[in-house]
C-alpha positions in Angstrom: 1.7 2.7 1.4 0.9 1.0 4.2 0.1 -1.8 1.9 2.1 -5.2 2.5 1.2 -7.1 -0.9 2.0 -4.0 -2.8 5.0 -4.8 -4.7 5.6 -8.3 -3.6 8.4 -10.2 -4.8 8.3 -13.6 -5.7 11.6 -15.7 -5.8 13.3 -18.3 -8.7 16.8 -18.2 -8.2 18.5 -18.1 -11.9 21.9 -18.0 -10.9 24.7 -19.1 -7.8 23.1 -18.7 -4.4 25.0 -15.4 -3.1 23.7 -13.9 -6.3 19.9 -15.2 -5.5 20.2 -13.5 -1.9 21.7 -10.1 -3.5 19.4 -9.6 -5.6 16.6 -10.1 -2.8 19.1 -7.6 0.1 18.4 -4.9 -3.6 14.8 -5.6 -3.9 14.2 -4.7 -0.4 16.2 -1.7 0.0 14.2 -1.0 -3.3 10.6 -1.3 -2.3 8.7 -4.6 -2.3 6.9 -4.7 0.0 6.5 -8.4 1.4 8.6 -11.7 -0.4 7.7 -15.2 -0.8 10.3 -17.2 -1.1 9.6 -20.0 -3.1 11.9 -23.6 -3.0 10.8 -27.3 -5.0 14.0 -28.6 -5.1 15.5 -28.1 -1.8 15.5 -30.6 0.5 13.6 -29.7 4.2 17.1 -29.0 5.3 18.1 -27.4 2.7 15.5 -25.2 3.1 15.8 -24.5 5.8 18.6 -22.6 5.8 18.2 -21.2 2.3 15.0 -19.7 4.6 17.0 -18.6 7.7 19.5 -16.4 5.8 16.8 -15.0 3.4 15.1 -13.9 6.5 17.4 -12.6 8.1 17.0 -9.6 4.9 13.6 -9.6 5.2 14.0 -9.2 8.3 16.1 -6.1 8.0 14.1 -4.2 6.0 10.8 -5.7 8.3 9.7 -6.8 5.2 7.1 -10.2 5.9 9.0 -13.6 4.7 6.3 -15.8 3.0 7.1 -19.6 2.6 5.1 -21.0 -0.3 4.3 -25.0 0.5 6.1 -25.6 3.6 4.3 -24.7 7.0 6.7 -26.3 8.9 10.0 -24.2 6.9 7.4 -21.8 7.9 7.5 -22.2 11.5 10.5 -23.8 11.6 12.1 -20.4 11.2 9.2 -18.4 12.1 8.3 -16.6 8.8 5.0 -14.4 8.7 2.9 -16.4 6.9 3.1 -19.2 4.6 1.1 -19.5 0.6 -0.5 -22.8 -0.2 -1.9 -23.8 -3.5 -4.3 -26.7 -4.3 -2.2 -29.5 -3.9 -1.3 -28.8 -0.4 -3.0 -28.9 2.8 -6.4 -27.9 3.1 -6.7 -24.4 3.7 -8.7 -24.9 7.0 -6.3 -27.6 8.2 -3.4 -25.3 7.9 -4.7 -22.3 8.9 -5.1 -24.0 12.4 -1.5 -25.5 12.4 0.0 -21.9 11.5 -2.2 -19.9 14.4 -2.4 -16.1 13.5 0.4 -16.3 10.7 -0.5 -14.8 7.1 -2.5 -17.5 5.1 -2.1 -17.3 0.9 -4.0 -18.6 -0.8 -3.8 -19.4 -5.0 -7.2 -18.8 -6.5 -7.9 -19.6 -10.1 -12.1 -19.2 -9.7 -14.4 -16.7 -7.8 -15.9 -20.1 -6.1 -12.0 -21.3 -4.9 -11.6 -17.7 -3.1 -14.7 -17.1 -1.6 -14.0 -21.2 -0.3 -10.8 -19.9 0.2 -12.0 -16.9 3.0 -14.8 -18.6 4.7 -11.7 -21.4 5.3 -9.1 -18.5 6.7 -7.5 -16.7 4.2 -6.0 -13.6 4.6 -5.2 -13.3 1.1 -5.7 -14.4 -3.0 -2.9 -14.8 -5.3 -4.0 -15.3 -8.6 -3.0 -16.3 -12.0 -1.3 -16.8 -13.9 -3.1 -13.4 -16.0 0.8 -13.3 -18.2 1.7 -15.6 -20.4 4.7 -17.0 -17.9 7.8 -19.0 -18.8 8.1 -19.5 -14.5 5.7 -21.9 -14.1 3.5 -24.9 -15.5 -0.3 -22.9 -14.8 -3.6 -22.4 -17.0 -3.8 -18.9 -17.5 -6.4 -17.1 -15.6 -8.5 -13.9 -17.6 -8.5 -10.1 -16.9 -12.1 -10.6 -16.3 -11.7 -13.0 -14.1 -9.4 -11.3 -12.1 -11.6 -8.6 -12.1 -14.6 -10.6 -10.4 -12.6 -12.3 -7.7 -11.7 -8.9 -6.9 -14.9 -8.0 -6.5 -15.7 -11.4 -4.9 -14.5 -11.5 -2.3 -13.6 -9.1 0.6 -9.9 -9.8 1.4 -7.0 -9.1 -0.3 -5.7 -10.2 -4.0 -2.2 -10.3 -5.6 -2.0 -10.2 -9.9 0.6 -12.9 -10.3 2.1 -14.7 -13.4 3.8 -12.8 -15.8 3.7 -9.5 -15.3 6.3 -7.0 -16.0 7.4 -2.8 -16.2 5.3 -3.6 -19.8 2.1 -5.0 -19.5 1.7 -4.2 -15.3 -0.7 -1.0 -16.4 -3.1 -2.8 -18.2 -4.1 -4.0 -14.3 -4.9 -0.4 -13.7 -9.1 -0.7 -12.9 -8.8 -4.6 -11.6 -9.1 -3.1 -8.1 -5.9 -5.8 -7.0 -3.9 -4.8 -3.6 -0.7 -5.5 -5.5 0.9 -7.2 -7.7 3.3 -10.7 -7.7 6.5 -10.4 -9.8 8.9 -12.9 -10.2 11.5 -13.1 -13.6 11.1 -9.2 -13.9 12.7 -8.3 -10.6 15.0 -11.9 -10.2 16.4 -10.6 -13.5 16.4 -7.4 -13.8 19.9 -5.8 -14.8 19.6 -3.7 -12.8 17.2 -4.4 -9.4 16.5 -0.9 -8.2 15.5 0.8 -10.9 13.2 -1.7 -11.7 11.4 -2.6 -8.3 10.9 1.6 -8.6 9.5 1.5 -11.8 7.0 -0.6 -10.9 6.3 1.0 -7.7 5.9 4.5 -9.5 3.1 2.7 -12.1 1.6 1.1 -9.0 1.2 4.5 -7.9 -0.3 5.8 -10.9 -3.3 3.8 -10.5 -3.8 4.0 -6.5 -3.8 8.0 -7.7 -5.9 7.0 -10.4 -8.6 5.1 -8.7 -9.2 8.0 -6.1 -10.5 10.3 -8.1 
C-alpha cells in the first residue's frame, strides 16, 4: 500500500525516552506508514531535541514525520509536515508558513472539514471515534465520520480509542487510514500489533474493491 495514512502512529509517552524511541522504531520496522510526534509538556528546546531523534528513526525507514501543533519545531527539524487543531494558528496561516509541507487539520464537523480543505489542508484527522484516555475530547460518531469523508475530497484519518478489536467496525467508513496511539505505544509486542492492524486494514481494502 502506497497510502501514507494507512496506519498512522501518534505518539504518547508512557515510560522512559529510550523506551519511547524503541517503540517508535519497532513500529516503523513493522509497517506504520506515518508518525506524528505529539508532546504537550516539553519545553521548546526539549521538543526540538526529541524531534531530531525521532526524525532520525523515521528517515531511516522513509516514513513521513508530522509534528503536532508546533510549526516552529516542524520547520526547525525539516519534518514532513504539521498537524493542527482548533486552538492553533488558522489553517491558511499555517499553510503559508509551511509551504508545500503536509498539513493535517483536526475536524469534528463537516463544516470545519470543508473549511480546512478550502484553506489548504492536505488531510483531516477525525475523532475521537471511540472513547479514549489519551486526550480529553468529544466523541465523533461513526455516521459523522462517514459524512465528513464523503463530503471532502482530501484524505480523512479516523482517530481516538482505535484498537485491534474495534478496527473492523471502521471497514465501510471509506477513511484513508487510522491513527493509533496507545494500542501501539503500549503494546507488549509492537511488531505483532502493527502487523495485525495492517492485516485488518488490508482486508477492508479488498472488501471495498469487490
